[in-house]
N, C-alpha and C positions, 0 to 999 in steps of 0.2 A: 661738370658734374656728370658721373657716367650712370647711366639707369641700369638696373638691374633686371636680368631676364629672368621672368616669372617660371617660365616653362622649364620642366626637368631637361637635363641633357639627353640627347639621343642622335646617334650617329646620321650624319648627313652626306648627302652627294656634292657633286660639283655644281649641281643646280645651272649654272650658266655656261656651262663649258660643252664642248661636242663629246667628251668622254661619258660613257655610261655609267650611271650610280649603281652602286651594288644595293639593292633593295630585296626585303625578304618580308615574310610575315612577323617576324619578332621586331623589324624597324618601324614598319606600318603600324603594329599594335602599339608600340612604344609612342609612336605620334599621335595616334587617335585618341589617347588617353590623356593626352594633354589638352584636348579641346574641353569646353566647357560643357557640363553635365553628360559626359560620356562614360557609360558602361557596357561591359562585356559578359556575354554568357557562350555557354557551348551549347550548342543544339542541333539536332538533326545528324547525329553522329559524330564528326570530327569537322563541324563548322563553328568558327568563332564569330559570334554575331555581335555586332557594335548597336548600341541604342542610344539615342539622346532622351537623357531621362532612363529611369527603369523601367522594365516591363510592368511591374508592379504599381507604379503610377500613371499607366496610361501612355508610358514613352513609345517611341516608334524607332524602327531599326533604319539605319543607313547604309550599313556595309557588311560585308559577311565575306569573311576569309575562308578557304576549302584548306584544312589543315591535311587532309588526308591524300597521300601522295602517291594517288593511284597508277600514276604514268601512263594512263591509256591502257584499260583492261583488253584483253585480246580482241584486237580490230577494232577497238573504239578509239574515239580522241580522248586526251587528257582533260579532267575536269578543269573548267577556269579556277585560277588560284584566287582570285576575288572578284566581287560583285558589288555594285554600290548603285545608289539611285543617282541619275544623270539629270532628270528633270525632261519635261518635254520640248524646251526651247536647244538644250545640248544634244539630245540623244542622237537625232540622226547625223550631227556632226563628227559625234564619237564614233559610231558606227563604220565611217569611212577611214576608221585606222586601222591598219593592218594589226590584228591581235586583238582587237576588241569586237564583242559578240554580242547581240540580244542575250541578256541574263536568262538562263533556264529557270524557269516558271515565273519570272517576276519582269519580263519585257512589257508587258500589258501596262505597268505602271511605271514606265521609263526609267528602267535598270539596263546597267551595260555590265558586260563581266570581261576581265582580261584573261587572256589563256595563258601569259607568261608575265613575269615583273618587268621584263625590260621594254614593254610595251611605252613606258615614259620613264624619265629621269626622277630622281627622288623629290627635287622641286615641284616638277609637275604633278607627281602624286600627290604631294601636299595640297597643292592647290585643287585638284580635282576631290579629293575627300573632304578638303575645308568646306568647298562647294555643296558637297552632297550632305554635310553636316547643316550647314547654314539653311539648305532648301528644306530638310526635314524639321528643322527647330522651328522654321516659319509655319509649319503646316500643324503643328502642335497644339490641340484644343486650349481654349482660356483656363482650364481646369489644372492641367497638366503643367502650363505655364506657371501659374499661381502656386504648385507646389514647389517646383523649381525655384521660384523667387524667394521661397521660406529659408530660413537659417537652417544648416545642417542637422543641428539636434532636432528641431522640429519635423524636419522631413524623416530622419529615421525613424521618430516616435509615431508618425503617420504612415510610414511603410510597414511598420512593424503589426500595427494595428490592422491594417488592409490586409496582411498575410494571414492573421488571425482570424479573422471574418470570413476571408477565403477557405482555411481548412476548415472552419465550422460549417460552413455551407456545403462543402463537400462530404464530410462525415453526416450530415444530415441526410444526405441524399441515397447513403447505403444503409 
């Protein structure tokens, strides 16, 4: 009896071979959205931010893809293509890999950034980003985990109520 793959199809590289897998923002996004409780938002210009749980329920971000193809503004280095949570245990080890640097603005919380997609093959990217997701999920407060454990309909209702409350608070301030 064959088991059916629950994840939607997304392009995969050769993982175990020496060939470089072709990976880009679209493929990484497709993979990240297959992980449990992942939500993406556009923030800070052209940055695609991935959250474990939504921002509205107290979720935490675990990866950020820079969609701004600046190619290095006059005399500066190009912006990293992706930043993600590495955790204190893997942080130093990852920084030894050429093309991995401390993430701008987030190095103090053990985030790393890749200067190019070819730093890892597809399978390695999947492992790194799954680790970032797991690390972040394990840091979620109990209240947020409780919301994520709710049935989807109840989650939606709770999030809608929370958004209404935030809008009402903002209106009251002005």
